[in-house]
Every structure is written in structure tokens, then in C-alpha cells.
VMD Tcl script that builds the backbone (N, CA, C; Angstrom):
set m [mol new atoms 393]
animate dup $m
set s [atomselect $m all]
$s set {name element resname resid chain x y z} {
  {N N UNK 1 A 1.125 -1.324 0.041}
  {CA C UNK 1 A -0.041 -0.637 -0.302}
  {C C UNK 1 A 0.846 1.617 -0.516}
  {N N UNK 2 A 0.011 2.212 -1.166}
  {CA C UNK 2 A 1.861 3.326 -0.939}
  {C C UNK 2 A 0.974 4.719 -0.132}
  {N N UNK 3 A 2.294 5.379 0.552}
  {CA C UNK 3 A 1.293 6.178 1.316}
  {C C UNK 3 A 1.731 7.167 1.084}
  {N N UNK 4 A 0.608 7.674 0.777}
  {CA C UNK 4 A 0.777 9.795 0.193}
  {C C UNK 4 A 0.688 10.545 1.423}
  {N N UNK 5 A 1.382 11.896 0.824}
  {CA C UNK 5 A 1.176 12.989 1.693}
  {C C UNK 5 A 0.079 13.194 1.840}
  {N N UNK 6 A -0.564 14.218 2.713}
  {CA C UNK 6 A -2.635 14.566 2.587}
  {C C UNK 6 A -2.101 15.388 1.218}
  {N N UNK 7 A -1.192 16.564 1.005}
  {CA C UNK 7 A -1.212 17.504 -0.862}
  {C C UNK 7 A -0.477 16.661 -1.340}
  {N N UNK 8 A -1.172 15.590 -1.988}
  {CA C UNK 8 A 0.072 14.979 -2.686}
  {C C UNK 8 A 0.450 15.356 -3.812}
  {N N UNK 9 A 1.411 15.474 -4.907}
  {CA C UNK 9 A 0.837 15.894 -6.056}
  {C C UNK 9 A 0.305 15.020 -7.527}
  {N N UNK 10 A -0.523 13.598 -6.748}
  {CA C UNK 10 A -1.051 13.135 -7.263}
  {C C UNK 10 A -3.363 13.378 -6.816}
  {N N UNK 11 A -2.857 14.479 -6.266}
  {CA C UNK 11 A -4.479 15.167 -6.170}
  {C C UNK 11 A -5.074 14.405 -5.506}
  {N N UNK 12 A -4.958 13.813 -4.192}
  {CA C UNK 12 A -5.651 12.860 -3.252}
  {C C UNK 12 A -5.330 14.127 -1.794}
  {N N UNK 13 A -6.379 14.167 -1.339}
  {CA C UNK 13 A -6.514 14.679 -0.373}
  {C C UNK 13 A -7.315 13.641 1.014}
  {N N UNK 14 A -6.059 13.225 1.273}
  {CA C UNK 14 A -6.342 12.720 2.059}
  {C C UNK 14 A -6.224 12.790 3.849}
  {N N UNK 15 A -7.063 12.644 4.268}
  {CA C UNK 15 A -6.807 13.011 6.079}
  {C C UNK 15 A -6.788 15.008 6.668}
  {N N UNK 16 A -7.224 15.374 5.548}
  {CA C UNK 16 A -7.260 17.077 5.358}
  {C C UNK 16 A -8.517 16.798 6.628}
  {N N UNK 17 A -8.665 17.649 7.192}
  {CA C UNK 17 A -10.111 17.876 8.275}
  {C C UNK 17 A -10.982 19.127 7.225}
  {N N UNK 18 A -11.659 18.854 7.722}
  {CA C UNK 18 A -13.123 19.389 6.712}
  {C C UNK 18 A -13.079 21.394 8.107}
  {N N UNK 19 A -12.445 20.383 8.606}
  {CA C UNK 19 A -12.661 21.770 10.445}
  {C C UNK 19 A -11.534 22.543 10.495}
  {N N UNK 20 A -10.810 22.447 9.129}
  {CA C UNK 20 A -9.504 22.694 9.652}
  {C C UNK 20 A -8.999 24.048 9.543}
  {N N UNK 21 A -7.400 24.805 11.220}
  {CA C UNK 21 A -7.458 25.849 11.616}
  {C C UNK 21 A -6.821 26.342 10.638}
  {N N UNK 22 A -7.125 27.216 10.680}
  {CA C UNK 22 A -7.150 29.230 9.967}
  {C C UNK 22 A -5.874 29.796 10.454}
  {N N UNK 23 A -4.957 29.084 10.733}
  {CA C UNK 23 A -4.246 30.375 12.014}
  {C C UNK 23 A -3.077 31.244 11.472}
  {N N UNK 24 A -3.292 31.863 10.134}
  {CA C UNK 24 A -3.278 33.070 9.909}
  {C C UNK 24 A -3.998 33.965 9.138}
  {N N UNK 25 A -4.494 34.980 9.365}
  {CA C UNK 25 A -4.595 36.491 7.658}
  {C C UNK 25 A -3.885 36.267 6.292}
  {N N UNK 26 A -3.936 36.543 5.868}
  {CA C UNK 26 A -4.075 37.155 4.284}
  {C C UNK 26 A -3.777 38.722 4.281}
  {N N UNK 27 A -3.168 39.647 5.363}
  {CA C UNK 27 A -4.274 41.150 4.799}
  {C C UNK 27 A -3.338 41.639 4.014}
  {N N UNK 28 A -3.525 42.530 2.864}
  {CA C UNK 28 A -3.028 42.786 2.186}
  {C C UNK 28 A -0.976 42.636 2.018}
  {N N UNK 29 A -1.221 40.776 1.676}
  {CA C UNK 29 A -0.478 40.822 1.864}
  {C C UNK 29 A 1.283 39.756 2.790}
  {N N UNK 30 A 0.094 40.578 3.722}
  {CA C UNK 30 A 0.767 39.754 5.261}
  {C C UNK 30 A 0.099 39.397 5.965}
  {N N UNK 31 A 0.863 38.481 6.794}
  {CA C UNK 31 A 0.298 37.388 7.559}
  {C C UNK 31 A -0.164 38.557 9.237}
  {N N UNK 32 A -1.412 38.014 9.692}
  {CA C UNK 32 A -2.111 38.279 10.701}
  {C C UNK 32 A -2.205 36.853 11.549}
  {N N UNK 33 A -1.403 36.947 12.937}
  {CA C UNK 33 A -2.380 36.080 13.980}
  {C C UNK 33 A -3.913 36.972 13.775}
  {N N UNK 34 A -4.374 35.485 14.342}
  {CA C UNK 34 A -5.594 35.952 14.948}
  {C C UNK 34 A -5.378 35.986 16.829}
  {N N UNK 35 A -4.633 35.585 16.966}
  {CA C UNK 35 A -4.160 35.332 18.386}
  {C C UNK 35 A -3.809 36.482 18.526}
  {N N UNK 36 A -2.986 37.421 18.175}
  {CA C UNK 36 A -2.067 38.053 18.721}
  {C C UNK 36 A -3.058 39.415 19.081}
  {N N UNK 37 A -3.916 39.481 18.264}
  {CA C UNK 37 A -5.906 40.092 18.168}
  {C C UNK 37 A -6.226 39.920 19.088}
  {N N UNK 38 A -6.560 38.696 19.913}
  {CA C UNK 38 A -7.361 38.683 20.744}
  {C C UNK 38 A -6.416 38.768 21.428}
  {N N UNK 39 A -5.351 38.742 21.511}
  {CA C UNK 39 A -3.833 39.249 23.067}
  {C C UNK 39 A -4.902 40.550 23.058}
  {N N UNK 40 A -4.897 41.064 22.237}
  {CA C UNK 40 A -4.912 42.925 22.908}
  {C C UNK 40 A -6.131 43.404 22.901}
  {N N UNK 41 A -7.249 42.107 22.686}
  {CA C UNK 41 A -8.232 42.849 22.869}
  {C C UNK 41 A -8.792 42.371 24.113}
  {N N UNK 42 A -8.575 41.182 24.824}
  {CA C UNK 42 A -8.683 40.450 26.153}
  {C C UNK 42 A -7.560 41.529 27.155}
  {N N UNK 43 A -6.730 42.328 26.131}
  {CA C UNK 43 A -6.354 43.322 27.458}
  {C C UNK 43 A -7.205 44.574 28.060}
  {N N UNK 44 A -8.656 44.744 27.174}
  {CA C UNK 44 A -9.173 46.118 27.276}
  {C C UNK 44 A -10.202 45.299 28.474}
  {N N UNK 45 A -10.644 46.284 29.442}
  {CA C UNK 45 A -10.870 46.135 30.370}
  {C C UNK 45 A -12.554 45.750 30.385}
  {N N UNK 46 A -13.198 46.169 29.285}
  {CA C UNK 46 A -14.621 46.022 29.133}
  {C C UNK 46 A -15.416 45.166 28.147}
  {N N UNK 47 A -13.740 44.162 28.362}
  {CA C UNK 47 A -14.137 43.071 26.700}
  {C C UNK 47 A -13.795 41.800 27.992}
  {N N UNK 48 A -14.937 41.022 27.743}
  {CA C UNK 48 A -15.315 40.077 28.394}
  {C C UNK 48 A -14.578 38.728 27.687}
  {N N UNK 49 A -15.158 38.665 26.483}
  {CA C UNK 49 A -14.554 37.017 25.458}
  {C C UNK 49 A -14.230 38.148 23.920}
  {N N UNK 50 A -13.067 37.232 23.169}
  {CA C UNK 50 A -12.969 38.176 22.121}
  {C C UNK 50 A -12.779 36.585 21.242}
  {N N UNK 51 A -13.641 36.925 19.440}
  {CA C UNK 51 A -12.924 36.105 18.134}
  {C C UNK 51 A -12.985 36.932 17.530}
  {N N UNK 52 A -11.590 36.410 16.741}
  {CA C UNK 52 A -11.094 37.558 15.244}
  {C C UNK 52 A -10.639 36.505 14.701}
  {N N UNK 53 A -11.559 36.518 13.181}
  {CA C UNK 53 A -11.698 36.094 11.855}
  {C C UNK 53 A -11.019 36.733 10.865}
  {N N UNK 54 A -10.742 36.540 10.211}
  {CA C UNK 54 A -10.795 37.370 8.552}
  {C C UNK 54 A -12.224 37.546 7.998}
  {N N UNK 55 A -12.608 38.659 7.333}
  {CA C UNK 55 A -12.749 38.760 6.416}
  {C C UNK 55 A -13.528 39.269 5.252}
  {N N UNK 56 A -13.757 37.679 4.184}
  {CA C UNK 56 A -12.887 38.399 2.776}
  {C C UNK 56 A -13.497 39.667 2.198}
  {N N UNK 57 A -12.511 39.644 1.504}
  {CA C UNK 57 A -12.387 41.939 1.073}
  {C C UNK 57 A -11.764 41.879 -0.372}
  {N N UNK 58 A -11.962 42.066 -1.048}
  {CA C UNK 58 A -11.435 42.554 -2.901}
  {C C UNK 58 A -10.526 43.183 -2.865}
  {N N UNK 59 A -10.412 44.520 -2.502}
  {CA C UNK 59 A -9.168 44.532 -2.149}
  {C C UNK 59 A -7.416 44.665 -1.150}
  {N N UNK 60 A -8.424 43.808 0.265}
  {CA C UNK 60 A -6.823 43.638 0.308}
  {C C UNK 60 A -7.145 41.698 1.313}
  {N N UNK 61 A -8.043 41.104 0.545}
  {CA C UNK 61 A -7.562 39.796 0.519}
  {C C UNK 61 A -8.631 39.388 1.995}
  {N N UNK 62 A -8.170 39.368 3.476}
  {CA C UNK 62 A -9.523 39.612 4.766}
  {C C UNK 62 A -9.055 41.122 4.799}
  {N N UNK 63 A -9.649 41.184 5.813}
  {CA C UNK 63 A -9.264 42.291 6.729}
  {C C UNK 63 A -9.799 41.398 8.059}
  {N N UNK 64 A -8.598 41.757 9.308}
  {CA C UNK 64 A -9.520 41.327 10.091}
  {C C UNK 64 A -10.637 41.973 10.926}
  {N N UNK 65 A -11.586 40.768 11.394}
  {CA C UNK 65 A -12.424 41.622 12.231}
  {C C UNK 65 A -13.632 40.762 13.449}
  {N N UNK 66 A -13.616 41.370 14.514}
  {CA C UNK 66 A -13.436 41.167 16.217}
  {C C UNK 66 A -15.303 41.309 16.477}
  {N N UNK 67 A -15.686 39.978 17.293}
  {CA C UNK 67 A -16.607 39.188 17.292}
  {C C UNK 67 A -16.413 39.544 19.438}
  {N N UNK 68 A -17.107 40.658 19.543}
  {CA C UNK 68 A -16.745 41.266 20.807}
  {C C UNK 68 A -17.552 40.491 21.836}
  {N N UNK 69 A -17.866 40.196 23.275}
  {CA C UNK 69 A -18.781 39.911 24.438}
  {C C UNK 69 A -18.475 41.214 24.712}
  {N N UNK 70 A -19.091 42.152 25.449}
  {CA C UNK 70 A -19.092 43.252 26.260}
  {C C UNK 70 A -19.159 42.564 28.040}
  {N N UNK 71 A -18.306 43.792 29.026}
  {CA C UNK 71 A -18.578 42.906 30.073}
  {C C UNK 71 A -18.469 44.617 30.920}
  {N N UNK 72 A -18.557 45.559 29.717}
  {CA C UNK 72 A -19.108 46.954 30.344}
  {C C UNK 72 A -19.145 47.788 29.316}
  {N N UNK 73 A -19.076 48.821 29.629}
  {CA C UNK 73 A -19.705 49.932 28.510}
  {C C UNK 73 A -18.568 50.535 27.658}
  {N N UNK 74 A -18.662 50.752 25.885}
  {CA C UNK 74 A -17.647 50.111 24.992}
  {C C UNK 74 A -18.275 50.527 24.017}
  {N N UNK 75 A -18.121 51.370 22.885}
  {CA C UNK 75 A -18.347 51.069 21.556}
  {C C UNK 75 A -17.276 50.814 20.674}
  {N N UNK 76 A -18.139 50.525 18.856}
  {CA C UNK 76 A -16.809 49.434 18.010}
  {C C UNK 76 A -15.866 50.341 17.865}
  {N N UNK 77 A -15.885 51.756 17.940}
  {CA C UNK 77 A -14.979 52.884 17.910}
  {C C UNK 77 A -13.936 52.631 18.735}
  {N N UNK 78 A -14.355 52.746 19.566}
  {CA C UNK 78 A -13.474 52.126 20.917}
  {C C UNK 78 A -12.527 51.087 20.786}
  {N N UNK 79 A -13.077 49.984 20.715}
  {CA C UNK 79 A -12.187 48.875 20.299}
  {C C UNK 79 A -11.498 49.219 18.802}
  {N N UNK 80 A -12.295 49.333 18.436}
  {CA C UNK 80 A -11.154 50.185 16.687}
  {C C UNK 80 A -9.810 50.501 17.158}
  {N N UNK 81 A -10.326 51.731 17.747}
  {CA C UNK 81 A -8.398 51.963 17.863}
  {C C UNK 81 A -7.666 52.309 19.449}
  {N N UNK 82 A -8.545 50.989 20.486}
  {CA C UNK 82 A -7.618 50.336 21.637}
  {C C UNK 82 A -6.394 49.302 20.505}
  {N N UNK 83 A -6.924 48.960 19.170}
  {CA C UNK 83 A -6.398 48.158 19.062}
  {C C UNK 83 A -5.594 48.402 17.933}
  {N N UNK 84 A -6.037 49.468 17.439}
  {CA C UNK 84 A -5.585 50.350 16.360}
  {C C UNK 84 A -3.790 51.513 17.619}
  {N N UNK 85 A -4.087 51.691 18.478}
  {CA C UNK 85 A -3.203 52.386 19.149}
  {C C UNK 85 A -1.793 51.196 19.939}
  {N N UNK 86 A -1.969 49.750 19.591}
  {CA C UNK 86 A -1.235 48.771 20.478}
  {C C UNK 86 A -0.562 48.078 19.151}
  {N N UNK 87 A -0.810 48.132 17.914}
  {CA C UNK 87 A -1.021 47.335 16.863}
  {C C UNK 87 A -0.050 48.187 15.658}
  {N N UNK 88 A 0.297 47.378 14.649}
  {CA C UNK 88 A 0.998 47.552 13.175}
  {C C UNK 88 A -0.142 48.257 12.367}
  {N N UNK 89 A -0.471 48.887 11.582}
  {CA C UNK 89 A -1.173 49.563 10.417}
  {C C UNK 89 A -2.573 48.542 9.601}
  {N N UNK 90 A -1.214 47.193 8.943}
  {CA C UNK 90 A -1.914 46.238 9.182}
  {C C UNK 90 A -2.968 45.685 9.425}
  {N N UNK 91 A -2.662 45.362 11.026}
  {CA C UNK 91 A -3.211 45.076 11.614}
  {C C UNK 91 A -5.067 45.465 12.716}
  {N N UNK 92 A -4.687 46.330 11.861}
  {CA C UNK 92 A -6.446 47.508 12.727}
  {C C UNK 92 A -7.424 46.727 12.334}
  {N N UNK 93 A -8.696 46.334 12.753}
  {CA C UNK 93 A -9.732 45.967 12.635}
  {C C UNK 93 A -10.682 46.455 11.423}
  {N N UNK 94 A -11.038 45.744 10.762}
  {CA C UNK 94 A -12.586 46.190 9.957}
  {C C UNK 94 A -13.651 46.723 10.347}
  {N N UNK 95 A -13.461 45.441 11.460}
  {CA C UNK 95 A -14.694 46.011 12.292}
  {C C UNK 95 A -15.254 45.641 13.360}
  {N N UNK 96 A -16.123 45.521 13.714}
  {CA C UNK 96 A -16.575 44.757 15.848}
  {C C UNK 96 A -17.456 44.401 14.999}
  {N N UNK 97 A -18.029 43.139 15.923}
  {CA C UNK 97 A -19.287 42.806 16.356}
  {C C UNK 97 A -19.790 42.585 16.972}
  {N N UNK 98 A -20.719 43.242 18.181}
  {CA C UNK 98 A -21.288 42.760 19.556}
  {C C UNK 98 A -21.731 41.410 19.367}
  {N N UNK 99 A -21.679 40.308 20.257}
  {CA C UNK 99 A -22.255 38.948 20.374}
  {C C UNK 99 A -22.646 39.131 21.490}
  {N N UNK 100 A -23.672 38.340 22.589}
  {CA C UNK 100 A -24.001 37.750 24.180}
  {C C UNK 100 A -23.047 36.789 24.464}
  {N N UNK 101 A -21.932 36.043 22.953}
  {CA C UNK 101 A -21.710 35.108 23.598}
  {C C UNK 101 A -20.811 34.395 22.146}
  {N N UNK 102 A -19.355 34.073 21.908}
  {CA C UNK 102 A -18.391 33.291 21.401}
  {C C UNK 102 A -18.665 31.912 21.509}
  {N N UNK 103 A -19.297 31.280 20.393}
  {CA C UNK 103 A -19.345 30.584 19.989}
  {C C UNK 103 A -18.328 28.733 20.056}
  {N N UNK 104 A -18.990 27.988 21.303}
  {CA C UNK 104 A -17.489 27.470 21.449}
  {C C UNK 104 A -17.975 25.551 21.514}
  {N N UNK 105 A -16.618 24.796 21.050}
  {CA C UNK 105 A -17.141 23.310 20.910}
  {C C UNK 105 A -17.683 23.690 23.139}
  {N N UNK 106 A -17.618 22.328 22.870}
  {CA C UNK 106 A -17.751 21.112 24.356}
  {C C UNK 106 A -16.488 21.534 24.820}
  {N N UNK 107 A -15.302 21.396 23.816}
  {CA C UNK 107 A -13.839 21.903 25.345}
  {C C UNK 107 A -13.506 22.456 25.287}
  {N N UNK 108 A -14.659 23.779 24.822}
  {CA C UNK 108 A -14.630 25.916 25.294}
  {C C UNK 108 A -13.331 26.299 24.187}
  {N N UNK 109 A -13.217 25.218 22.641}
  {CA C UNK 109 A -12.245 25.925 21.167}
  {C C UNK 109 A -13.845 26.442 21.031}
  {N N UNK 110 A -13.420 27.674 20.309}
  {CA C UNK 110 A -13.860 28.302 19.859}
  {C C UNK 110 A -14.250 28.209 18.048}
  {N N UNK 111 A -15.261 27.584 18.282}
  {CA C UNK 111 A -15.486 27.687 16.231}
  {C C UNK 111 A -15.396 28.976 15.091}
  {N N UNK 112 A -14.561 28.982 15.248}
  {CA C UNK 112 A -14.715 30.389 14.162}
  {C C UNK 112 A -15.106 29.551 12.930}
  {N N UNK 113 A -14.998 28.762 12.614}
  {CA C UNK 113 A -15.477 28.386 11.296}
  {C C UNK 113 A -17.603 29.033 11.155}
  {N N UNK 114 A -17.679 28.671 11.840}
  {CA C UNK 114 A -19.480 29.595 11.580}
  {C C UNK 114 A -19.707 30.714 12.030}
  {N N UNK 115 A -17.995 31.821 11.893}
  {CA C UNK 115 A -18.049 33.493 11.736}
  {C C UNK 115 A -17.627 33.621 10.828}
  {N N UNK 116 A -16.941 32.801 9.974}
  {CA C UNK 116 A -16.475 32.326 8.227}
  {C C UNK 116 A -17.400 32.490 7.520}
  {N N UNK 117 A -18.548 31.091 8.228}
  {CA C UNK 117 A -19.723 31.364 7.127}
  {C C UNK 117 A -20.549 32.145 7.010}
  {N N UNK 118 A -20.796 33.067 7.581}
  {CA C UNK 118 A -21.285 33.866 7.924}
  {C C UNK 118 A -21.329 35.111 7.733}
  {N N UNK 119 A -19.694 35.083 7.457}
  {CA C UNK 119 A -19.162 35.813 6.096}
  {C C UNK 119 A -19.631 35.557 4.914}
  {N N UNK 120 A -19.701 34.920 3.993}
  {CA C UNK 120 A -19.758 33.860 2.526}
  {C C UNK 120 A -21.244 33.680 2.517}
  {N N UNK 121 A -22.301 33.432 3.810}
  {CA C UNK 121 A -23.436 33.865 3.129}
  {C C UNK 121 A -23.818 35.169 3.300}
  {N N UNK 122 A -23.162 35.842 3.630}
  {CA C UNK 122 A -23.176 37.439 3.447}
  {C C UNK 122 A -22.710 38.234 1.895}
  {N N UNK 123 A -21.794 37.208 1.263}
  {CA C UNK 123 A -20.791 37.902 0.533}
  {C C UNK 123 A -21.602 37.413 -0.522}
  {N N UNK 124 A -22.923 35.772 -0.281}
  {CA C UNK 124 A -23.090 35.647 -1.436}
  {C C UNK 124 A -24.559 36.669 -1.501}
  {N N UNK 125 A -25.444 36.398 -0.553}
  {CA C UNK 125 A -26.414 37.858 -0.908}
  {C C UNK 125 A -26.634 39.124 -1.418}
  {N N UNK 126 A -25.095 39.121 -1.290}
  {CA C UNK 126 A -24.569 40.583 -1.992}
  {C C UNK 126 A -24.440 40.455 -3.310}
  {N N UNK 127 A -23.288 38.919 -3.277}
  {CA C UNK 127 A -23.529 39.053 -5.111}
  {C C UNK 127 A -24.809 38.927 -5.787}
  {N N UNK 128 A -26.374 38.385 -5.170}
  {CA C UNK 128 A -27.269 37.417 -5.841}
  {C C UNK 128 A -28.300 38.799 -5.944}
  {N N UNK 129 A -27.697 39.750 -4.760}
  {CA C UNK 129 A -28.955 40.881 -4.877}
  {C C UNK 129 A -28.120 42.414 -5.830}
  {N N UNK 130 A -26.220 42.252 -6.471}
  {CA C UNK 130 A -26.336 42.771 -7.750}
  {C C UNK 130 A -26.961 42.312 -8.710}
  {N N UNK 131 A -27.014 41.192 -9.286}
  {CA C UNK 131 A -27.460 40.385 -10.087}
  {C C UNK 131 A -29.143 40.592 -10.070}
}
mol reanalyze $m
mol bondsrecalc $m
mol representation Tube
mol addrep $m
């Protein structure tokens, strides 16, 4: 029996999980680690929980987008300024959405796939509206 690399040159994708972890975002040709932005957000006194995913963007490839659970009074602009003052320009958030809770599996891992799927649906609806 022949053993193949998961991404073999023969075009066979064995062993690749559909819940693949996307560990970095591609923003204007630069790599951005969502964990770095999540750590910056976690340092904000009015944020209880956070998740950062890449939102598809025609011009920049992806933009970092934050989903935030508040534990105090905070606005979208305050959160964006918090990150802006602590990171490089290409790491600035493209937007912030406030949610009641971050979607996690039973072991506590954030299900970022749920948020990426939401962006795919929004993009499909926008394309359909243009037609």
C-alpha cells in the first residue's frame, strides 16, 4: 500500500480535516495572527471574550474582524482604537460585532468556522443582490 502525503502531487486529499485551523490571515500580503489581536482585545477592561476571523475583502484579501462579548460599556470605535493604538497599521480591525456569547465546542475551543460561514452567506447574498 502506497503512503501519500495529505497534499500529494497526485491530487489526493487524504486526512485533511474540513474543520481545518486557519492560523493566520492574509491582509494586503501580510500575515496576521488572530491570536495576537485576540490578546490585545483581551487586555481591554470592558471585553469579556473575543474572537478574530478574516472577513473576505476584494481589495485587501482579508480584513481582521472581531466578535466581542462586552462586560462593560464600550463602543465599536473604542474597540477599534484600542487595537489601532497597540498594533501595526495592517493589523487594524476592519470592524467589530458585539455578540452575547462566542460560539465554542464542548471542550471550549472557539468555532471560528461559524463566523467565516456567516461572512460567506453575506457575500453570496450581496452578489445575488447585484444580479
